[in-house]
N, C-alpha and C positions, 0 to 999 in steps of 0.2 A: 493900195495899202502902203502906209508910210510909217516908219519908225524913226524917231528923233533922238538925238544924243546931245548932251551938253557937255562941253569941255571947258575948262578954264585953267589958267596957269597963275600961280602966285609964287613969288619968290620970297624966301625967308632967310634971314641972316645966321644960318647954322650949317654945319657940315652934313653931308648925306647920312652918316652914321646916326647922328643925333635925331635928324628929321625922321628917319626910317624907325628908329626905336620908339619914337613918340606915336607916329601915325599908324604903325602896325600892331600897336597894343590895343586890343578891343576896349580895355578899360578907359582909354582916352577918348572914345567916340562921344561920350556925354560932354566932355570938356569942349569939344569943337562944334557942338550942336547948339543952335540958338535957344536960349531959356524958354522962349514963348512956345516951343514945341513940346514942352513937358516930357522930354526924352529920359528914359530910365532903362538901363540894362537889366534884364530879368534873368539871364543865364548865370547859373552858379559856377560852372566850371567850363569857362570859355578859353582858357589858357592865357598866356601872356604875350603871345605873338600869333598873328593870323596865319593860318595854314589851309591849303585846299581841303575841302570837305567840312570845314568847321561851321556849325550852326550856332547863330547868335539870336537871341530873343530879346525883345525890347517892348516897352510900352511907349506910346508916342500920342500926343494929343494935338494934332495939326489944326483941327477945326472945332471951334467954340469951347476948347478945353476938354472935349469928350475923348477919354482914354480908348486907345486902339491897340490891339496886339500886332506885332510886327516880327516876322522871322526872316533872316536872311542866311544865305549860305555863301561862304567864301569859296569861290570856284577856281580861281586862278591866283598865284602868287609868283612874282619874279622879284627875288630878293634886292632890295634897295632901288626897285624901279617902280613896280605897281602892284596892286591887288585888285581883284574884282569881286564884288559882292552882288549876289542876285536875290531879289525878294522871293521867298517861297510862300509866304502868306502876309497879307497886310493891307495897308490903307491905299496903296498905290496900284494902278491898274494899267496893264497894257491894252490900248484900245486900237482896233484896226478900223480904219475908215475906208 
């Protein structure tokens, strides 16, 4: 059984407070998602900053424009360092080989 992880680093010319304010706001997820995925946030009350236990619902159309429901939970947040979101329901699957 194997689990794979993807990690990437990108440097942007802003201070950490500006970057964190942008990336930790769920409303900005749509702005950083490629248009061809048809990404739309469905949650009405998701808050202005991510927090552990937060549920965010989306519509995404990753294949042939077919809309799919996607739900994630923010499970960990370390201020100005990282957050972790885990899929609770959606188009991506954890496959054990």
